[in-house]
N, C-alpha and C positions, 0 to 999 in steps of 0.2 A: 482562733487563734492560736490555740495549742498546736494542732495539725501543722499549720502553718509555720510554725517555728521549727518544729521536728523536722519539717520537708528542706526546710531552708538550711538549718544546720544540724544535721542529722549526726556528724561526728563529736560536735559539743553536747549535745543531749546525751548519748550514748556514754560519754565521759561522764557526763554530771551524773548520770543515773549509776555508773562504776562506782565513782567515788562517794557518792550517796551509801552505796554497799559497802565499802570498804570502812567509811566513817563509821558504821554501824556497828560493823563488825569487830574493829579495833576498839570502840568505846565499851561493849559488852565483854571482849576479851580481856581487855584490861582490867575492868571491874572483878571479873571471875579469877583473874591471876592474882589480884590484890587480895580478893575475900578467901582464895584456895591456900596462897601462902602465907596469908598473916605478915605481911610487909612491916609490921609494928616491932620487929627485932632489929637490933643492930646486926644480927648474923647476917641478914640479908645482903648486907652493904659488902660484907666480905665476899659474897660470890659474884658480884657485878663485876662488870669488865671493868678495866684502869681508866679508860676512855669515858665511861659513863661515871664512873666516880669521880673523876676530874672534872665533868661538866657540871655536875651536881654539887660539887664543892664537898663532898663526902659528907653529905648531911642527909639524914632519912627524910626531911620534910620535903626538902627540895626533890629528892627522888620521887615522893608519893605525888607531888605536882607535875614532875614530868611524865610520868606514867599514865596519870588522869588526864594531862593535856595533849599527849601524843594523838587523839584523834582530831583535835581541832587545829594542829599544825599540820598534819596531813590534808584535812579540808582547804586550808586556806593555800597551801603550796601549790597543791593539786588545780586549784581552783587559778590560781596565779601561771600556772604553766599552761593552762587551757587559754588564757588571755594571750600569752606571749606565744605559743603556737598559731593562734589566729592572726594575731598580728605579725609574726612572721613569714606566714603563709603569704598574705597581701603584700608582704614586703617582696618576698621572691618572684611574685607576678610581676609586679612593678620592674624589678630591675633587671627581669628576662625580657618583659617587653621593651624596655628601654636598649637593650643591648642587641635585641634584634634587630631595631630601628638604626643604632649606630653602625651594624655591622653591613646593613643593607647600603646605608649612607657611604660607606668606607669601600665598597665593591665598587657602588656607582662611580666615586671619583677615579678610584684606582683604573678601571675600566671606561673612562671617558669616550678614549677613540672609539673604542667597540660601539657603545652608546649612540655616538653621533653617526658611526657609519649605519647602522642598523635604521634609526632616523630618519636619514637623507634617503635609503631604499623607499620608504614610504610615502 
């Protein structure tokens, strides 16, 4: 069953494996950074970019939650994008299919005289 899934959805399986690797790297990296920097001081807040300080409300506890939660955020967003890509891919195929049929019908109606001439010869 696993091999069937890999054959049927190779892009999604690769993206899931990639995301799992990035998720693990972010989790380990953020924990290492927190341990190494000692994020327990207010001095670290002065070194943060203004956008992050505004997002966390200039609060050290909120910054810790953001840094520790970023791998989860990455995983959920990337899986959402994966589902969105799958949906859009099918939607594009459907739209192209309908467009080809409509263009064909339009050309048949526009060139009705030529079609009647060809049909009458056979």
